[in-house]
PQR file of N, CA, C, O and H, with PARSE charges and radii, in Angstrom:
ATOM      1  N   MET A   1      37.895  36.248  -2.165 -0.4000 1.5000
ATOM      2  CA  MET A   1      38.873  35.212  -1.865 -0.0000 2.0000
ATOM      3  C   MET A   1      39.542  34.783  -3.172  0.5500 1.7000
ATOM      4  O   MET A   1      38.873  34.498  -4.166 -0.5500 1.4000
ATOM      5  N   GLU A   2      40.835  34.745  -3.147 -0.4000 1.5000
ATOM      6  CA  GLU A   2      41.590  34.344  -4.340 -0.0000 2.0000
ATOM      7  C   GLU A   2      41.867  32.847  -4.306  0.5500 1.7000
ATOM      8  O   GLU A   2      42.429  32.327  -3.342 -0.5500 1.4000
ATOM      9  H   GLU A   2      41.378  34.977  -2.340  0.4000 1.0000
ATOM     10  N   VAL A   3      41.464  32.165  -5.374 -0.4000 1.5000
ATOM     11  CA  VAL A   3      41.743  30.738  -5.510 -0.0000 2.0000
ATOM     12  C   VAL A   3      43.011  30.608  -6.344  0.5500 1.7000
ATOM     13  O   VAL A   3      43.098  31.159  -7.442 -0.5500 1.4000
ATOM     14  H   VAL A   3      41.008  32.587  -6.157  0.4000 1.0000
ATOM     15  N   ASN A   4      43.992  29.881  -5.823 -0.4000 1.5000
ATOM     16  CA  ASN A   4      45.273  29.744  -6.502 -0.0000 2.0000
ATOM     17  C   ASN A   4      45.308  28.612  -7.516  0.5500 1.7000
ATOM     18  O   ASN A   4      46.073  28.656  -8.479 -0.5500 1.4000
ATOM     19  H   ASN A   4      43.921  29.434  -4.932  0.4000 1.0000
ATOM     20  N   GLN A   5      44.467  27.584  -7.293 -0.4000 1.5000
ATOM     21  CA  GLN A   5      44.447  26.444  -8.204 -0.0000 2.0000
ATOM     22  C   GLN A   5      43.076  25.779  -8.131  0.5500 1.7000
ATOM     23  O   GLN A   5      42.461  25.716  -7.066 -0.5500 1.4000
ATOM     24  H   GLN A   5      43.846  27.549  -6.510  0.4000 1.0000
ATOM     25  N   VAL A   6      42.604  25.282  -9.278 -0.4000 1.5000
ATOM     26  CA  VAL A   6      41.336  24.546  -9.331 -0.0000 2.0000
ATOM     27  C   VAL A   6      41.640  23.116  -9.768  0.5500 1.7000
ATOM     28  O   VAL A   6      42.341  22.892 -10.755 -0.5500 1.4000
ATOM     29  H   VAL A   6      43.103  25.333 -10.143  0.4000 1.0000
ATOM     30  N   LEU A   7      41.108  22.162  -9.027 -0.4000 1.5000
ATOM     31  CA  LEU A   7      41.302  20.750  -9.331 -0.0000 2.0000
ATOM     32  C   LEU A   7      39.958  20.147  -9.729  0.5500 1.7000
ATOM     33  O   LEU A   7      39.001  20.186  -8.956 -0.5500 1.4000
ATOM     34  H   LEU A   7      40.539  22.344  -8.225  0.4000 1.0000
ATOM     35  N   ASP A   8      39.892  19.591 -10.934 -0.4000 1.5000
ATOM     36  CA  ASP A   8      38.686  18.924 -11.409 -0.0000 2.0000
ATOM     37  C   ASP A   8      38.831  17.427 -11.156  0.5500 1.7000
ATOM     38  O   ASP A   8      39.556  16.730 -11.865 -0.5500 1.4000
ATOM     39  H   ASP A   8      40.670  19.560 -11.561  0.4000 1.0000
ATOM     40  N   ALA A   9      38.126  16.945 -10.130 -0.4000 1.5000
ATOM     41  CA  ALA A   9      38.171  15.517  -9.796 -0.0000 2.0000
ATOM     42  C   ALA A   9      36.796  14.882 -10.005  0.5500 1.7000
ATOM     43  O   ALA A   9      36.468  13.868  -9.390 -0.5500 1.4000
ATOM     44  H   ALA A   9      37.537  17.511  -9.554  0.4000 1.0000
ATOM     45  N   LYS A  10      35.995  15.498 -10.887 -0.4000 1.5000
ATOM     46  CA  LYS A  10      34.665  14.963 -11.164 -0.0000 2.0000
ATOM     47  C   LYS A  10      34.789  13.609 -11.863  0.5500 1.7000
ATOM     48  O   LYS A  10      35.652  13.407 -12.717 -0.5500 1.4000
ATOM     49  H   LYS A  10      36.261  16.322 -11.386  0.4000 1.0000
ATOM     50  N   GLY A  11      33.901  12.686 -11.474 -0.4000 1.5000
ATOM     51  CA  GLY A  11      33.885  11.365 -12.083 -0.0000 2.0000
ATOM     52  C   GLY A  11      34.844  10.378 -11.443  0.5500 1.7000
ATOM     53  O   GLY A  11      34.839   9.197 -11.792 -0.5500 1.4000
ATOM     54  H   GLY A  11      33.200  12.850 -10.780  0.4000 1.0000
ATOM     55  N   LEU A  12      35.662  10.839 -10.517 -0.4000 1.5000
ATOM     56  CA  LEU A  12      36.612   9.949  -9.839 -0.0000 2.0000
ATOM     57  C   LEU A  12      36.000   9.425  -8.554  0.5500 1.7000
ATOM     58  O   LEU A  12      35.250  10.130  -7.879 -0.5500 1.4000
ATOM     59  H   LEU A  12      35.667  11.798 -10.233  0.4000 1.0000
ATOM     60  N   SER A  13      36.327   8.178  -8.218 -0.4000 1.5000
ATOM     61  CA  SER A  13      35.836   7.567  -6.986 -0.0000 2.0000
ATOM     62  C   SER A  13      36.930   7.578  -5.931  0.5500 1.7000
ATOM     63  O   SER A  13      38.120   7.639  -6.238 -0.5500 1.4000
ATOM     64  H   SER A  13      36.937   7.606  -8.766  0.4000 1.0000
ATOM     65  N   CYS A  14      36.497   7.518  -4.695 -0.4000 1.5000
ATOM     66  CA  CYS A  14      37.407   7.464  -3.558 -0.0000 2.0000
ATOM     67  C   CYS A  14      38.388   6.302  -3.751  0.5500 1.7000
ATOM     68  O   CYS A  14      37.957   5.217  -4.140 -0.5500 1.4000
ATOM     69  H   CYS A  14      35.530   7.469  -4.445  0.4000 1.0000
ATOM     70  N   PRO A  15      39.655   6.481  -3.501 -0.5600 1.5000
ATOM     71  CA  PRO A  15      40.307   7.617  -2.858  0.2800 2.0000
ATOM     72  C   PRO A  15      40.941   8.616  -3.844  0.5500 1.7000
ATOM     73  O   PRO A  15      41.665   9.513  -3.413 -0.5500 1.4000
ATOM     74  N   LEU A  16      40.688   8.483  -5.130 -0.4000 1.5000
ATOM     75  CA  LEU A  16      41.380   9.328  -6.106 -0.0000 2.0000
ATOM     76  C   LEU A  16      41.192  10.829  -5.907  0.5500 1.7000
ATOM     77  O   LEU A  16      42.168  11.563  -6.065 -0.5500 1.4000
ATOM     78  H   LEU A  16      40.099   7.754  -5.480  0.4000 1.0000
ATOM     79  N   PRO A  17      40.002  11.337  -5.569 -0.5600 1.5000
ATOM     80  CA  PRO A  17      39.912  12.786  -5.351  0.2800 2.0000
ATOM     81  C   PRO A  17      40.844  13.288  -4.243  0.5500 1.7000
ATOM     82  O   PRO A  17      41.446  14.354  -4.369 -0.5500 1.4000
ATOM     83  N   ILE A  18      40.957  12.520  -3.168 -0.4000 1.5000
ATOM     84  CA  ILE A  18      41.853  12.910  -2.068 -0.0000 2.0000
ATOM     85  C   ILE A  18      43.307  12.824  -2.518  0.5500 1.7000
ATOM     86  O   ILE A  18      44.101  13.713  -2.210 -0.5500 1.4000
ATOM     87  H   ILE A  18      40.467  11.654  -3.065  0.4000 1.0000
ATOM     88  N   VAL A  19      43.661  11.775  -3.237 -0.4000 1.5000
ATOM     89  CA  VAL A  19      45.040  11.614  -3.721 -0.0000 2.0000
ATOM     90  C   VAL A  19      45.420  12.791  -4.618  0.5500 1.7000
ATOM     91  O   VAL A  19      46.507  13.353  -4.483 -0.5500 1.4000
ATOM     92  H   VAL A  19      43.016  11.053  -3.487  0.4000 1.0000
ATOM     93  N   ARG A  20      44.531  13.158  -5.523 -0.4000 1.5000
ATOM     94  CA  ARG A  20      44.812  14.277  -6.431 -0.0000 2.0000
ATOM     95  C   ARG A  20      44.859  15.605  -5.676  0.5500 1.7000
ATOM     96  O   ARG A  20      45.677  16.472  -5.984 -0.5500 1.4000
ATOM     97  H   ARG A  20      43.648  12.701  -5.632  0.4000 1.0000
ATOM     98  N   ALA A  21      43.986  15.756  -4.695 -0.4000 1.5000
ATOM     99  CA  ALA A  21      43.987  16.993  -3.893 -0.0000 2.0000
ATOM    100  C   ALA A  21      45.285  17.118  -3.109  0.5500 1.7000
ATOM    101  O   ALA A  21      45.847  18.208  -3.003 -0.5500 1.4000
ATOM    102  H   ALA A  21      43.322  15.052  -4.445  0.4000 1.0000
ATOM    103  N   LYS A  22      45.760  16.009  -2.561 -0.4000 1.5000
ATOM    104  CA  LYS A  22      47.024  16.038  -1.822 -0.0000 2.0000
ATOM    105  C   LYS A  22      48.172  16.452  -2.740  0.5500 1.7000
ATOM    106  O   LYS A  22      49.005  17.275  -2.359 -0.5500 1.4000
ATOM    107  H   LYS A  22      45.304  15.123  -2.647  0.4000 1.0000
ATOM    108  N   LYS A  23      48.219  15.886  -3.948 -0.4000 1.5000
ATOM    109  CA  LYS A  23      49.277  16.249  -4.910 -0.0000 2.0000
ATOM    110  C   LYS A  23      49.191  17.730  -5.275  0.5500 1.7000
ATOM    111  O   LYS A  23      50.214  18.407  -5.377 -0.5500 1.4000
ATOM    112  H   LYS A  23      47.543  15.218  -4.258  0.4000 1.0000
ATOM    113  N   ALA A  24      47.979  18.228  -5.469 -0.4000 1.5000
ATOM    114  CA  ALA A  24      47.808  19.646  -5.795 -0.0000 2.0000
ATOM    115  C   ALA A  24      48.236  20.524  -4.626  0.5500 1.7000
ATOM    116  O   ALA A  24      48.887  21.549  -4.828 -0.5500 1.4000
ATOM    117  H   ALA A  24      47.148  17.678  -5.385  0.4000 1.0000
ATOM    118  N   MET A  25      47.878  20.134  -3.410 -0.4000 1.5000
ATOM    119  CA  MET A  25      48.258  20.904  -2.216 -0.0000 2.0000
ATOM    120  C   MET A  25      49.770  20.964  -2.061  0.5500 1.7000
ATOM    121  O   MET A  25      50.312  21.973  -1.610 -0.5500 1.4000
ATOM    122  H   MET A  25      47.349  19.301  -3.246  0.4000 1.0000
ATOM    123  N   ASP A  26      50.447  19.887  -2.432 -0.4000 1.5000
ATOM    124  CA  ASP A  26      51.905  19.846  -2.307 -0.0000 2.0000
ATOM    125  C   ASP A  26      52.584  20.910  -3.167  0.5500 1.7000
ATOM    126  O   ASP A  26      53.722  21.294  -2.894 -0.5500 1.4000
ATOM    127  H   ASP A  26      50.006  19.068  -2.798  0.4000 1.0000
ATOM    128  N   THR A  27      51.893  21.390  -4.206 -0.4000 1.5000
ATOM    129  CA  THR A  27      52.482  22.400  -5.091 -0.0000 2.0000
ATOM    130  C   THR A  27      52.202  23.821  -4.610  0.5500 1.7000
ATOM    131  O   THR A  27      52.777  24.776  -5.132 -0.5500 1.4000
ATOM    132  H   THR A  27      50.969  21.079  -4.428  0.4000 1.0000
ATOM    133  N   LEU A  28      51.322  23.965  -3.616 -0.4000 1.5000
ATOM    134  CA  LEU A  28      50.945  25.286  -3.129 -0.0000 2.0000
ATOM    135  C   LEU A  28      51.755  25.677  -1.899  0.5500 1.7000
ATOM    136  O   LEU A  28      52.254  24.827  -1.162 -0.5500 1.4000
ATOM    137  H   LEU A  28      50.855  23.189  -3.192  0.4000 1.0000
ATOM    138  N   ALA A  29      51.871  26.983  -1.699 -0.4000 1.5000
ATOM    139  CA  ALA A  29      52.532  27.506  -0.505 -0.0000 2.0000
ATOM    140  C   ALA A  29      51.507  27.602   0.626  0.5500 1.7000
ATOM    141  O   ALA A  29      50.305  27.673   0.371 -0.5500 1.4000
ATOM    142  H   ALA A  29      51.466  27.673  -2.298  0.4000 1.0000
ATOM    143  N   THR A  30      51.977  27.603   1.859 -0.4000 1.5000
ATOM    144  CA  THR A  30      51.100  27.748   3.014 -0.0000 2.0000
ATOM    145  C   THR A  30      50.266  29.018   2.865  0.5500 1.7000
ATOM    146  O   THR A  30      50.788  30.089   2.555 -0.5500 1.4000
ATOM    147  H   THR A  30      52.953  27.545   2.066  0.4000 1.0000
ATOM    148  N   GLY A  31      48.962  28.877   3.092 -0.4000 1.5000
ATOM    149  CA  GLY A  31      48.059  30.015   2.988 -0.0000 2.0000
ATOM    150  C   GLY A  31      47.379  30.143   1.640  0.5500 1.7000
ATOM    151  O   GLY A  31      46.410  30.890   1.502 -0.5500 1.4000
ATOM    152  H   GLY A  31      48.538  28.007   3.344  0.4000 1.0000
ATOM    153  N   GLN A  32      47.878  29.419   0.639 -0.4000 1.5000
ATOM    154  CA  GLN A  32      47.237  29.473  -0.671 -0.0000 2.0000
ATOM    155  C   GLN A  32      45.974  28.601  -0.656  0.5500 1.7000
ATOM    156  O   GLN A  32      45.777  27.783   0.243 -0.5500 1.4000
ATOM    157  H   GLN A  32      48.665  28.813   0.752  0.4000 1.0000
ATOM    158  N   VAL A  33      45.121  28.799  -1.679 -0.4000 1.5000
ATOM    159  CA  VAL A  33      43.798  28.188  -1.680 -0.0000 2.0000
ATOM    160  C   VAL A  33      43.600  27.284  -2.895  0.5500 1.7000
ATOM    161  O   VAL A  33      43.916  27.649  -4.027 -0.5500 1.4000
ATOM    162  H   VAL A  33      45.281  29.464  -2.409  0.4000 1.0000
ATOM    163  N   LEU A  34      43.064  26.090  -2.623 -0.4000 1.5000
ATOM    164  CA  LEU A  34      42.749  25.104  -3.655 -0.0000 2.0000
ATOM    165  C   LEU A  34      41.233  24.944  -3.720  0.5500 1.7000
ATOM    166  O   LEU A  34      40.577  24.785  -2.691 -0.5500 1.4000
ATOM    167  H   LEU A  34      42.807  25.794  -1.703  0.4000 1.0000
ATOM    168  N   GLU A  35      40.680  24.985  -4.933 -0.4000 1.5000
ATOM    169  CA  GLU A  35      39.256  24.703  -5.140 -0.0000 2.0000
ATOM    170  C   GLU A  35      39.162  23.339  -5.798  0.5500 1.7000
ATOM    171  O   GLU A  35      39.777  23.105  -6.839 -0.5500 1.4000
ATOM    172  H   GLU A  35      41.213  25.114  -5.769  0.4000 1.0000
ATOM    173  N   VAL A  36      38.392  22.433  -5.195 -0.4000 1.5000
ATOM    174  CA  VAL A  36      38.258  21.065  -5.693 -0.0000 2.0000
ATOM    175  C   VAL A  36      36.809  20.812  -6.090  0.5500 1.7000
ATOM    176  O   VAL A  36      35.887  21.133  -5.340 -0.5500 1.4000
ATOM    177  H   VAL A  36      37.892  22.623  -4.350  0.4000 1.0000
ATOM    178  N   HIS A  37      36.611  20.233  -7.279 -0.4000 1.5000
ATOM    179  CA  HIS A  37      35.275  19.856  -7.758 -0.0000 2.0000
ATOM    180  C   HIS A  37      35.209  18.334  -7.807  0.5500 1.7000
ATOM    181  O   HIS A  37      36.021  17.703  -8.483 -0.5500 1.4000
ATOM    182  H   HIS A  37      37.360  19.972  -7.889  0.4000 1.0000
ATOM    183  N   VAL A  38      34.255  17.740  -7.100 -0.4000 1.5000
ATOM    184  CA  VAL A  38      34.106  16.282  -7.069 -0.0000 2.0000
ATOM    185  C   VAL A  38      32.635  15.898  -7.254  0.5500 1.7000
ATOM    186  O   VAL A  38      31.736  16.704  -7.012 -0.5500 1.4000
ATOM    187  H   VAL A  38      33.595  18.253  -6.551  0.4000 1.0000
ATOM    188  N   THR A  39      32.407  14.659  -7.684 -0.4000 1.5000
ATOM    189  CA  THR A  39      31.038  14.143  -7.804 -0.0000 2.0000
ATOM    190  C   THR A  39      30.800  12.950  -6.880  0.5500 1.7000
ATOM    191  O   THR A  39      29.659  12.517  -6.720 -0.5500 1.4000
ATOM    192  H   THR A  39      33.137  14.004  -7.880  0.4000 1.0000
ATOM    193  N   ASP A  40      31.843  12.420  -6.277 -0.4000 1.5000
ATOM    194  CA  ASP A  40      31.733  11.278  -5.358 -0.0000 2.0000
ATOM    195  C   ASP A  40      31.160  11.764  -4.028  0.5500 1.7000
ATOM    196  O   ASP A  40      31.779  12.578  -3.342 -0.5500 1.4000
ATOM    197  H   ASP A  40      32.770  12.772  -6.407  0.4000 1.0000
ATOM    198  N   LYS A  41      29.973  11.262  -3.664 -0.4000 1.5000
ATOM    199  CA  LYS A  41      29.307  11.687  -2.429 -0.0000 2.0000
ATOM    200  C   LYS A  41      30.136  11.380  -1.177  0.5500 1.7000
ATOM    201  O   LYS A  41      29.972  12.029  -0.144 -0.5500 1.4000
ATOM    202  H   LYS A  41      29.471  10.601  -4.221  0.4000 1.0000
ATOM    203  N   GLY A  42      31.020  10.397  -1.275 -0.4000 1.5000
ATOM    204  CA  GLY A  42      31.886  10.075  -0.142 -0.0000 2.0000
ATOM    205  C   GLY A  42      32.806  11.224   0.232  0.5500 1.7000
ATOM    206  O   GLY A  42      33.321  11.277   1.349 -0.5500 1.4000
ATOM    207  H   GLY A  42      31.154   9.869  -2.114  0.4000 1.0000
ATOM    208  N   ALA A  43      33.010  12.139  -0.697 -0.4000 1.5000
ATOM    209  CA  ALA A  43      33.880  13.292  -0.441 -0.0000 2.0000
ATOM    210  C   ALA A  43      33.329  14.182   0.668  0.5500 1.7000
ATOM    211  O   ALA A  43      34.084  14.901   1.323 -0.5500 1.4000
ATOM    212  H   ALA A  43      32.591  12.096  -1.604  0.4000 1.0000
ATOM    213  N   LEU A  44      32.023  14.136   0.878 -0.4000 1.5000
ATOM    214  CA  LEU A  44      31.414  14.970   1.920 -0.0000 2.0000
ATOM    215  C   LEU A  44      31.968  14.666   3.307  0.5500 1.7000
ATOM    216  O   LEU A  44      32.032  15.551   4.160 -0.5500 1.4000
ATOM    217  H   LEU A  44      31.410  13.552   0.346  0.4000 1.0000
ATOM    218  N   SER A  45      32.364  13.429   3.531 -0.4000 1.5000
ATOM    219  CA  SER A  45      33.002  13.085   4.808 -0.0000 2.0000
ATOM    220  C   SER A  45      34.514  12.953   4.668  0.5500 1.7000
ATOM    221  O   SER A  45      35.256  13.243   5.606 -0.5500 1.4000
ATOM    222  H   SER A  45      32.312  12.710   2.838  0.4000 1.0000
ATOM    223  N   ASP A  46      34.969  12.514   3.490 -0.4000 1.5000
ATOM    224  CA  ASP A  46      36.405  12.298   3.281 -0.0000 2.0000
ATOM    225  C   ASP A  46      37.219  13.596   3.325  0.5500 1.7000
ATOM    226  O   ASP A  46      38.261  13.648   3.979 -0.5500 1.4000
ATOM    227  H   ASP A  46      34.366  12.279   2.728  0.4000 1.0000
ATOM    228  N   PHE A  47      36.756  14.635   2.640 -0.4000 1.5000
ATOM    229  CA  PHE A  47      37.543  15.866   2.558 -0.0000 2.0000
ATOM    230  C   PHE A  47      37.687  16.580   3.898  0.5500 1.7000
ATOM    231  O   PHE A  47      38.795  16.995   4.238 -0.5500 1.4000
ATOM    232  H   PHE A  47      35.910  14.593   2.108  0.4000 1.0000
ATOM    233  N   PRO A  48      36.612  16.740   4.676 -0.5600 1.5000
ATOM    234  CA  PRO A  48      36.803  17.364   5.996  0.2800 2.0000
ATOM    235  C   PRO A  48      37.769  16.574   6.889  0.5500 1.7000
ATOM    236  O   PRO A  48      38.588  17.166   7.592 -0.5500 1.4000
ATOM    237  N   ALA A  49      37.674  15.252   6.862 -0.4000 1.5000
ATOM    238  CA  ALA A  49      38.581  14.426   7.678 -0.0000 2.0000
ATOM    239  C   ALA A  49      40.017  14.562   7.200  0.5500 1.7000
ATOM    240  O   ALA A  49      40.931  14.685   8.015 -0.5500 1.4000
ATOM    241  H   ALA A  49      37.009  14.771   6.291  0.4000 1.0000
ATOM    242  N   TRP A  50      40.230  14.540   5.887 -0.4000 1.5000
ATOM    243  CA  TRP A  50      41.581  14.684   5.327 -0.0000 2.0000
ATOM    244  C   TRP A  50      42.156  16.065   5.643  0.5500 1.7000
ATOM    245  O   TRP A  50      43.312  16.183   6.050 -0.5500 1.4000
ATOM    246  H   TRP A  50      39.488  14.439   5.224  0.4000 1.0000
ATOM    247  N   ALA A  51      41.342  17.112   5.452 -0.4000 1.5000
ATOM    248  CA  ALA A  51      41.818  18.475   5.703 -0.0000 2.0000
ATOM    249  C   ALA A  51      42.240  18.630   7.167  0.5500 1.7000
ATOM    250  O   ALA A  51      43.290  19.201   7.461 -0.5500 1.4000
ATOM    251  H   ALA A  51      40.404  17.016   5.122  0.4000 1.0000
ATOM    252  N   LYS A  52      41.419  18.121   8.070 -0.4000 1.5000
ATOM    253  CA  LYS A  52      41.731  18.239   9.494 -0.0000 2.0000
ATOM    254  C   LYS A  52      43.015  17.494   9.840  0.5500 1.7000
ATOM    255  O   LYS A  52      43.867  18.024  10.553 -0.5500 1.4000
ATOM    256  H   LYS A  52      40.565  17.657   7.832  0.4000 1.0000
ATOM    257  N   SER A  53      43.157  16.279   9.343 -0.4000 1.5000
ATOM    258  CA  SER A  53      44.342  15.483   9.674 -0.0000 2.0000
ATOM    259  C   SER A  53      45.609  16.019   9.003  0.5500 1.7000
ATOM    260  O   SER A  53      46.719  15.745   9.459 -0.5500 1.4000
ATOM    261  H   SER A  53      42.464  15.849   8.764  0.4000 1.0000
ATOM    262  N   SER A  54      45.441  16.786   7.916 -0.4000 1.5000
ATOM    263  CA  SER A  54      46.590  17.328   7.190 -0.0000 2.0000
ATOM    264  C   SER A  54      46.930  18.759   7.594  0.5500 1.7000
ATOM    265  O   SER A  54      47.921  19.320   7.125 -0.5500 1.4000
ATOM    266  H   SER A  54      44.539  17.008   7.545  0.4000 1.0000
ATOM    267  N   GLY A  55      46.119  19.346   8.457 -0.4000 1.5000
ATOM    268  CA  GLY A  55      46.381  20.709   8.906 -0.0000 2.0000
ATOM    269  C   GLY A  55      45.873  21.788   7.970  0.5500 1.7000
ATOM    270  O   GLY A  55      46.298  22.940   8.064 -0.5500 1.4000
ATOM    271  H   GLY A  55      45.314  18.890   8.838  0.4000 1.0000
ATOM    272  N   HIS A  56      44.960  21.430   7.059 -0.4000 1.5000
ATOM    273  CA  HIS A  56      44.380  22.405   6.142 -0.0000 2.0000
ATOM    274  C   HIS A  56      43.014  22.852   6.669  0.5500 1.7000
ATOM    275  O   HIS A  56      42.456  22.230   7.574 -0.5500 1.4000
ATOM    276  H   HIS A  56      44.615  20.495   6.982  0.4000 1.0000
ATOM    277  N   GLU A  57      42.483  23.932   6.098 -0.4000 1.5000
ATOM    278  CA  GLU A  57      41.203  24.471   6.552 -0.0000 2.0000
ATOM    279  C   GLU A  57      40.226  24.544   5.382  0.5500 1.7000
ATOM    280  O   GLU A  57      40.538  25.118   4.339 -0.5500 1.4000
ATOM    281  H   GLU A  57      42.936  24.437   5.363  0.4000 1.0000
ATOM    282  N   ILE A  58      39.050  23.963   5.561 -0.4000 1.5000
ATOM    283  CA  ILE A  58      38.007  24.088   4.536 -0.0000 2.0000
ATOM    284  C   ILE A  58      37.300  25.414   4.778  0.5500 1.7000
ATOM    285  O   ILE A  58      36.638  25.609   5.797 -0.5500 1.4000
ATOM    286  H   ILE A  58      38.796  23.497   6.408  0.4000 1.0000
ATOM    287  N   LEU A  59      37.456  26.323   3.813 -0.4000 1.5000
ATOM    288  CA  LEU A  59      36.863  27.646   3.931 -0.0000 2.0000
ATOM    289  C   LEU A  59      35.409  27.656   3.488  0.5500 1.7000
ATOM    290  O   LEU A  59      34.600  28.424   4.009 -0.5500 1.4000
ATOM    291  H   LEU A  59      37.994  26.165   2.985  0.4000 1.0000
ATOM    292  N   ASP A  60      35.075  26.794   2.518 -0.4000 1.5000
ATOM    293  CA  ASP A  60      33.708  26.749   2.004 -0.0000 2.0000
ATOM    294  C   ASP A  60      33.448  25.389   1.377  0.5500 1.7000
ATOM    295  O   ASP A  60      34.354  24.725   0.873 -0.5500 1.4000
ATOM    296  H   ASP A  60      35.732  26.171   2.094  0.4000 1.0000
ATOM    297  N   GLN A  61      32.187  25.000   1.427 -0.4000 1.5000
ATOM    298  CA  GLN A  61      31.755  23.737   0.825 -0.0000 2.0000
ATOM    299  C   GLN A  61      30.363  23.971   0.271  0.5500 1.7000
ATOM    300  O   GLN A  61      29.493  24.493   0.969 -0.5500 1.4000
ATOM    301  H   GLN A  61      31.451  25.539   1.836  0.4000 1.0000
ATOM    302  N   SER A  62      30.145  23.584  -0.993 -0.4000 1.5000
ATOM    303  CA  SER A  62      28.826  23.778  -1.591 -0.0000 2.0000
ATOM    304  C   SER A  62      28.541  22.660  -2.580  0.5500 1.7000
ATOM    305  O   SER A  62      29.447  21.960  -3.030 -0.5500 1.4000
ATOM    306  H   SER A  62      30.852  23.161  -1.560  0.4000 1.0000
ATOM    307  N   ILE A  63      27.267  22.506  -2.908 -0.4000 1.5000
ATOM    308  CA  ILE A  63      26.845  21.512  -3.895 -0.0000 2.0000
ATOM    309  C   ILE A  63      26.014  22.227  -4.952  0.5500 1.7000
ATOM    310  O   ILE A  63      25.017  22.876  -4.638 -0.5500 1.4000
ATOM    311  H   ILE A  63      26.530  23.075  -2.542  0.4000 1.0000
ATOM    312  N   GLU A  64      26.436  22.100  -6.212 -0.4000 1.5000
ATOM    313  CA  GLU A  64      25.718  22.706  -7.326 -0.0000 2.0000
ATOM    314  C   GLU A  64      25.591  21.664  -8.435  0.5500 1.7000
ATOM    315  O   GLU A  64      26.595  21.212  -8.985 -0.5500 1.4000
ATOM    316  H   GLU A  64      27.246  21.572  -6.467  0.4000 1.0000
ATOM    317  N   ALA A  65      24.360  21.286  -8.759 -0.4000 1.5000
ATOM    318  CA  ALA A  65      24.098  20.339  -9.854 -0.0000 2.0000
ATOM    319  C   ALA A  65      24.952  19.069  -9.745  0.5500 1.7000
ATOM    320  O   ALA A  65      25.634  18.688 -10.696 -0.5500 1.4000
ATOM    321  H   ALA A  65      23.544  21.653  -8.312  0.4000 1.0000
ATOM    322  N   ASP A  66      24.908  18.426  -8.588 -0.4000 1.5000
ATOM    323  CA  ASP A  66      25.636  17.172  -8.326 -0.0000 2.0000
ATOM    324  C   ASP A  66      27.147  17.329  -8.265  0.5500 1.7000
ATOM    325  O   ASP A  66      27.856  16.325  -8.184 -0.5500 1.4000
ATOM    326  H   ASP A  66      24.355  18.735  -7.815  0.4000 1.0000
ATOM    327  N   VAL A  67      27.662  18.543  -8.300 -0.4000 1.5000
ATOM    328  CA  VAL A  67      29.102  18.771  -8.152 -0.0000 2.0000
ATOM    329  C   VAL A  67      29.339  19.386  -6.779  0.5500 1.7000
ATOM    330  O   VAL A  67      28.777  20.426  -6.433 -0.5500 1.4000
ATOM    331  H   VAL A  67      27.087  19.359  -8.366  0.4000 1.0000
ATOM    332  N   ILE A  68      30.185  18.717  -6.011 -0.4000 1.5000
ATOM    333  CA  ILE A  68      30.538  19.205  -4.682 -0.0000 2.0000
ATOM    334  C   ILE A  68      31.815  20.029  -4.832  0.5500 1.7000
ATOM    335  O   ILE A  68      32.799  19.571  -5.412 -0.5500 1.4000
ATOM    336  H   ILE A  68      30.641  17.873  -6.292  0.4000 1.0000
ATOM    337  N   LYS A  69      31.784  21.249  -4.300 -0.4000 1.5000
ATOM    338  CA  LYS A  69      32.953  22.133  -4.379 -0.0000 2.0000
ATOM    339  C   LYS A  69      33.491  22.384  -2.980  0.5500 1.7000
ATOM    340  O   LYS A  69      32.751  22.725  -2.058 -0.5500 1.4000
ATOM    341  H   LYS A  69      30.985  21.621  -3.828  0.4000 1.0000
ATOM    342  N   PHE A  70      34.795  22.205  -2.848 -0.4000 1.5000
ATOM    343  CA  PHE A  70      35.477  22.508  -1.603 -0.0000 2.0000
ATOM    344  C   PHE A  70      36.492  23.621  -1.877  0.5500 1.7000
ATOM    345  O   PHE A  70      37.209  23.584  -2.876 -0.5500 1.4000
ATOM    346  H   PHE A  70      35.396  21.928  -3.597  0.4000 1.0000
ATOM    347  N   ILE A  71      36.545  24.601  -0.988 -0.4000 1.5000
ATOM    348  CA  ILE A  71      37.574  25.634  -1.026 -0.0000 2.0000
ATOM    349  C   ILE A  71      38.447  25.362   0.189  0.5500 1.7000
ATOM    350  O   ILE A  71      37.990  25.475   1.327 -0.5500 1.4000
ATOM    351  H   ILE A  71      35.962  24.631  -0.175  0.4000 1.0000
ATOM    352  N   ILE A  72      39.707  25.000  -0.054 -0.4000 1.5000
ATOM    353  CA  ILE A  72      40.579  24.543   1.024 -0.0000 2.0000
ATOM    354  C   ILE A  72      41.833  25.415   1.078  0.5500 1.7000
ATOM    355  O   ILE A  72      42.517  25.615   0.075 -0.5500 1.4000
ATOM    356  H   ILE A  72      40.078  24.908  -0.978  0.4000 1.0000
ATOM    357  N   LYS A  73      42.114  25.929   2.284 -0.4000 1.5000
ATOM    358  CA  LYS A  73      43.311  26.741   2.506 -0.0000 2.0000
ATOM    359  C   LYS A  73      44.421  25.841   3.048  0.5500 1.7000
ATOM    360  O   LYS A  73      44.220  25.092   4.004 -0.5500 1.4000
ATOM    361  H   LYS A  73      41.558  25.766   3.099  0.4000 1.0000
ATOM    362  N   LYS A  74      45.585  25.929   2.425 -0.4000 1.5000
ATOM    363  CA  LYS A  74      46.712  25.096   2.863 -0.0000 2.0000
ATOM    364  C   LYS A  74      47.232  25.582   4.209  0.5500 1.7000
ATOM    365  O   LYS A  74      47.483  26.770   4.411 -0.5500 1.4000
ATOM    366  H   LYS A  74      45.748  26.537   1.648  0.4000 1.0000
ATOM    367  N   GLY A  75      47.386  24.626   5.122 -0.4000 1.5000
ATOM    368  CA  GLY A  75      47.879  24.938   6.465 -0.0000 2.0000
ATOM    369  C   GLY A  75      49.364  24.758   6.578  0.5500 1.7000
ATOM    370  O   GLY A  75      49.933  24.981   7.647 -0.5500 1.4000
ATOM    371  H   GLY A  75      47.183  23.661   4.958  0.4000 1.0000
TER
END
């Protein structure tokens, strides 16, 4: 899977990771992929809800050493 852009939102609290992800998504074409790194545990519920309401698809979600990674395809 090709990731088109990586967004480092570690250390930011809600709602900033979502705000930054939205801005990053706005620069991508439909079908391109954004990888987001966050440390805010609230992102575990915030990102799936945001992706669904925005028409994007979460392709993968993982947690490594307190960093939550989302792979999101622009819808």
